N, C-alpha and C positions, 0 to 999 in steps of 0.2 A: 504494498500501502503504499502510495507515497503523498503526502501534505503540500498543497503549494497554499501560501499567507500574498497575499493584495493588501501588500504593507500603505497601502493609498484607501483603498476602499474596503477593507479590512475583509473580505472573501476570504473564504477557506475551505477549499475545491481538493477531496480525495478523492485519489483513482487504481487501478493497477498499476503497474510495472508494466511499458512497455517489451519488447523482446530484444531491443540492446540497450535499457534499460535493466534487465535482469543477468543478461549478459556481463556489463557496469559493476555489478554486484556481487558475481560469482567473482569475477579476476577481483578485486576486492577484500571481498573475502579473504584469498586465497594472499592474498601477500600478506596482508593483517596474518596470520598462523604463521606464513613461512617468515617476518615479522621479530612473532614474539619467538618462535624457535630459536631463530637464530641469539636474540637477547637472553634466553635461559638460558643458552652454550657458551653464552660469553660468560656468563654470570653463575656458569658452574665451573668454569677454567681457570676465570681466576679465582675463587673460593679455594680449588686444586692444588692453583701456586701459592695464594696468599701459608693456606700450611704444609707445604714438603717446605716453606723461609722459614714459618718455625720450626716443623722440623730441624732442617736443619740447622739455625739456628740454637738449638735444647730450649726453646721458654712457648709455652703458652700463651691465646689472646688473648686473656689479661696481664701476663706481662710484657706484653708488649703498649698495652695498651698504655699503661703504669714507663714505661720509657717516652712512650710518643706523645704522654698529656700532660 
């Protein structure tokens, strides 16, 4: 469903999406899902790298916060 609002007149029209709009919606949803997966993978890689560094230094995350805080 698509809602179109005319700000000048206040008229509100709701209608079904046409084929092109449905196709674009699917593309947009796929792009959002792909970006979300990339962000999750990057966050996981950063967390892993952080933990590896803490292990290498032989300190805990709390101890690192004390050093940096």
